[in-house]
SERO-4910 file (N, C-alpha, C, O; in steps of 0.05 Angstrom, whole numbers):
BEGIN
 pado doro    nc1    nc2    nc3   cac1   cac2   cac3    cc1    cc2    cc3    oc1    oc2    oc3
  Unk    A     38    -16   -181     52    -42   -184     24    -62   -187     11    -72   -168
  Unk    A     19    -64   -210     -8    -77   -218    -13   -103   -222    -30   -118   -214
  Unk    A     14   -108   -241     14   -136   -260     34   -153   -242     48   -142   -225
  Unk    A     35   -181   -246     57   -191   -229     77   -186   -237     94   -183   -220
  Unk    A     86   -183   -267    114   -175   -272    122   -144   -254    145   -139   -246
  Unk    A    106   -133   -251    113   -104   -247    117   -120   -205    140   -123   -198
  Unk    A     98   -127   -187    113   -138   -169    139   -148   -167    159   -139   -157
  Unk    A    132   -177   -183    166   -179   -185    188   -157   -187    205   -156   -169
  Unk    A    187   -142   -207    214   -126   -205    215   -111   -185    238   -104   -180
  Unk    A    194   -101   -166    202    -83   -153    192    -96   -127    182    -81   -111
  Unk    A    193   -126   -118    185   -139    -89    204   -129    -76    195   -129    -53
  Unk    A    231   -118    -75    252   -106    -60    239    -76    -50    255    -63    -37
  Unk    A    223    -68    -53    207    -42    -45    176    -48    -20    162    -32     -8
  Unk    A    178    -86    -20    159    -83    -10    158   -100     11    162   -124      5
  Unk    A    154    -94     36    159   -113     67    141   -143     59    151   -164     66
  Unk    A    117   -143     46    115   -171     39     89   -173     11     65   -166     11
  Unk    A    106   -184     -8     88   -192    -33     57   -199    -30     37   -188    -39
  Unk    A     60   -219    -18     27   -233     -9     14   -213      6     -8   -222     13
  Unk    A     18   -188     16      0   -172     40      2   -154     13    -19   -142     14
  Unk    A     10   -149      0      6   -123    -32    -12   -141    -47    -35   -134    -46
  Unk    A     -8   -158    -58    -24   -169    -73    -55   -176    -57    -76   -175    -70
  Unk    A    -55   -181    -33    -87   -182    -22    -86   -160    -11    -90   -164     13
  Unk    A    -82   -128    -16    -82    -97    -11    -95    -96    -36   -118    -86    -41
  Unk    A    -81   -106    -51    -90    -93    -90   -120   -107    -90   -140    -93    -94
  Unk    A   -123   -139    -83   -143   -150    -97   -167   -136    -73   -190   -140    -80
  Unk    A   -162   -123    -50   -182   -121    -38   -188    -87    -45   -212    -81    -47
  Unk    A   -173    -68    -48   -188    -45    -74   -199    -52    -88   -218    -37    -93
  Unk    A   -195    -80   -104   -210    -77   -132   -243    -89   -126   -262    -86   -141
  Unk    A   -242   -102   -104   -269   -113    -90   -282    -85    -79   -300    -75    -92
  Unk    A   -275    -74    -62   -280    -48    -43   -293    -25    -64   -314    -13    -57
  Unk    A   -280    -20    -89   -281      4   -108   -304    -16   -132   -325     -6   -137
  Unk    A   -297    -38   -142   -311    -48   -168   -341    -61   -161   -362    -63   -172
  Unk    A   -330    -68   -137   -359    -98   -126   -380    -90   -105   -374    -84    -82
  Unk    A   -402    -91   -114   -423    -81    -91   -426   -101    -73   -434   -122    -82
  Unk    A   -421    -99    -49   -420   -119    -31   -444   -121    -22   -454    -99    -22
  Unk    A   -464   -146    -11   -485   -136    -15   -494   -141     19   -513   -130     31
  Unk    A   -469   -165     33   -475   -175     57   -449   -155     76   -425   -154     73
  Unk    A   -469   -141     95   -454   -119    108   -436   -128    132   -422   -115    148
  Unk    A   -443   -165    128   -414   -160    155   -393   -169    135   -371   -167    146
  Unk    A   -390   -177    113   -367   -179     87   -360   -156     81   -336   -152     79
  Unk    A   -378   -134     78   -363   -115     76   -353    -98     96   -333    -85     90
  Unk    A   -362    -93    122   -347    -93    152   -326   -105    149   -307    -89    146
  Unk    A   -316   -133    149   -294   -147    148   -275   -137    129   -252   -145    132
  Unk    A   -281   -121    109   -268   -120     78   -257    -90     94   -234    -88    103
  Unk    A   -274    -72     96   -260    -49    110   -242    -48    128   -225    -30    128
  Unk    A   -244    -67    149   -227    -77    179   -199    -85    167   -177    -74    170
  Unk    A   -206   -107    153   -178   -109    136   -169    -96    115   -151   -106    101
  Unk    A   -176    -79    110   -164    -52     96   -148    -33    110   -124    -28    106
  Unk    A   -167    -22    132   -147     -7    151   -127    -24    164   -111     -8    175
  Unk    A   -121    -49    169    -91    -69    174    -79    -62    161    -58    -55    169
  Unk    A    -84    -61    132    -61    -58    111    -49    -32    112    -28    -26    100
  Unk    A    -61    -17    125    -51     25    125    -13     15    134      2     25    118
  Unk    A     -3      3    149     18      3    157     35     -9    129     55      1    120
  Unk    A     26    -24    121     40    -37     97     38    -11     71     59     -3     61
  Unk    A     15     -1     63     19     24     43     35     43     56     55     49     42
  Unk    A     33     55     78     45     76     85     83     64     86    102     79     84
  Unk    A     84     35     90    116     32     94    125     28     56    148     29     48
  Unk    A    110     25     46    117     22     11    113     39      1    115     36    -23
  Unk    A    105     71     12    105     97     -3    124    110     11    127    133      3
  Unk    A    143    100     34    163    117     49    178    105     36    195    119     28
  Unk    A    182     76     28    205     61     10    215     79    -11    237     90    -13
  Unk    A    184     82    -33    194     94    -60    203    121    -59    218    131    -76
  Unk    A    194    136    -35    202    159    -25    227    165    -26    237    179    -44
  Unk    A    240    153     -3    268    145      0    292    142    -19    314    153    -19
  Unk    A    276    113    -45    292    107    -63    289    140    -84    311    148    -93
  Unk    A    273    151    -87    265    169   -101    283    197    -97    295    209   -115
  Unk    A    281    203    -70    302    219    -55    331    217    -63    348    235    -67
  Unk    A    332    198    -63    371    185    -62    373    181    -92    396    186    -98
  Unk    A    359    174   -113    367    160   -137    361    193   -154    371    197   -176
  Unk    A    344    214   -142    333    235   -167    345    257   -150    333    278   -152
  Unk    A    365    257   -134    365    289   -116    378    310   -135    390    330   -127
  Unk    A    375    303   -157    394    315   -168    371    341   -180    376    365   -185
  Unk    A    345    326   -180    324    350   -198    311    363   -184    294    379   -191
  Unk    A    320    358   -153    317    391   -131    298    367   -106    285    346   -105
  Unk    A    306    384    -92    288    379    -56    258    382    -49    251    384    -25
  Unk    A    239    382    -68    215    393    -67    199    371    -66    175    372    -74
  Unk    A    219    334    -49    193    318    -52    172    316    -24    171    326     -2
  Unk    A    159    302    -35    136    314    -15    149    292     14    160    271      7
  Unk    A    148    295     37    156    291     64    139    254     67    118    244     58
  Unk    A    159    243     84    150    207     89    128    217    110    127    234    128
  Unk    A    102    192     97     77    198    115     97    184    139    116    169    138
  Unk    A     75    202    171     84    187    196     58    179    205     40    183    188
  Unk    A     50    171    226     38    162    250      9    141    234    -14    142    242
  Unk    A     19    129    217      6    106    210     15     72    225     29     55    216
  Unk    A      2     71    245     14     51    259    -13     26    255    -30     30    238
  Unk    A    -13      1    270    -31    -15    257    -49     -4    284    -45     10    303
  Unk    A    -69    -18    274    -99     -6    286    -97    -18    316    -79    -33    323
  Unk    A   -111    -11    328   -114    -15    359   -142    -38    355   -158    -38    336
  Unk    A   -141    -53    373   -170    -79    364   -181    -74    396   -201    -86    404
***
């Protein structure tokens, strides 16, 4: 889900569209930009860690939807992701 139209079409999968857009933009910053400021880089990594539950929840929602809708294709779906909770501060 990378374009605004994709996000709109699949918003029912997302707990928070705003957080999804933030996670997407953060990934772009971390992967494609060289952050010169160590404090900014640390802040970006910490925020990425905070967004792990959103990504886990979204993956599990897509996984559940796929299992239900495509059950006739077999039972070899990957398991849901567990154990991803909000980090301790």
